[in-house]
N, C-alpha and C positions, 0 to 999 in steps of 0.2 A: 410194398408201402404199407401203411398202417391203416386202419379202418376205425371210424368214433360213430359213437352211440349215444343218445341223449337217454337218459333214464331217468324218469321221473317217478316216483313211489308214490304217490297219493293220486298221480292220474291214473294209474293202472285200472282201478275199479270204475272210472269212468268212461273210458273208450278204448284206447289203447295201453299195452307194455310199454312201447317205447315212444319218445313224444308226450312231452306235457301239455297238458291243457284240459280242465274241467272248467270251460265256460260258467256251467250254472252248477253249484253244489246241489247233488241231491239230496232227499229227505227220505228218512227210514222211520216207519213204525217200530215201536218195540218188538212186535211180532215179526217181523220183517229183519230186525238187529237179532234176535233170537236164532231164527232160521240160518241167517248169514254165519253166525256163531257157531249153531251145530254142524254147518257144512263144511267146514275150514279144518285146518292143521291144529295140532294139539298145542304150538305155539299161541295160534292167534286166538285158540278158544280159551287159552287163560289169558290172555289180554283182554277178551272180549267178555271175561266173565260176569262183569257188571254191567254190561252194553255201552260203555264208554271207554274212550280212548282218551288218556290223558296225555299232554303233553311230551312229559318223560316216557310212555310207553311208546307212542308216534316215533319220538327219536331214538329209541332202542331199535323198535323194528327196523325205520330204515338204516342204523347202524349192520343190523343184522342181515337184510339183503343186500347192503354193500359188500360187508365181508365175503357174503355167499357168493355171490358175482364174481369177487376176486379170486377168490378157491376156485371157482371154475374155469379161471384162466384167462380173465377180463383185466386190464388194466383201467384202475379206476380212480378219479379225481377227487377232489374233495367236495363237500358236502354246499349246495347252494340255495338259497332259499327263493322260492317260486310263488307269486300270485300272495305273498302274506301269511300265507298258512301250510305253503306244502315245501319239502326238500327236495332236492332231486341230485343227481352227480353224472358226470360223462365219464362214458366207458370206451376203451379202445383195445384193439388187440393189433400185433403186429407179426408177420409171419405169412406162411402159407394156408394154414390150417387153423381157422379161427374157431371159437369154443360155439358151438352148436345155440343158436337162438334158444331152443326147447331148455336148455340149461340154464337159461337165464331167466325163463318161464319157470322152471321148477323153483327156483329162489322167490319168484313172486309169489306162486303158490303157498309157498311155506311161510313166508313171514309178512305178506304185505295185500292179498288178494281181498280181505274183508277188512282188516285195519285201515286200510287207505281211504276207501270210500266211506267208512262212518267216521274216520277224525276227518277228513273234508264236510262232510256232512254236518258235524257240529259247529263250524264256520267258526272256530275260534283262531285267533291270530297266534302267532309264533311270539315269545317272549324273549329269545335268546337268540 
């Protein structure tokens, strides 16, 4: 029997890796954004070079994390809009040996750990 997990890409920096929900968007100073940028993966450092996350950069990061999760062995569903400015997707697996949650966390750490919170903090609605 399969198992399902809801993965919210923007909410990851607010509370938890799994399950959506940033009730209140955080606010970061320029210094905090620099610290976030400088303490993350090379991928996210490139995105955060100017300390701003554009919608295209956010969508690319979401696609990258979704691909990463899928490459780790999870089945992934289509992207869905959540809360007007976040994207998420369902992930599931079937069989006896599901991929480790640590592998999903590694995807989060590579592509979204800092990009997601900064995107949400900008309070910009998705346009497409």
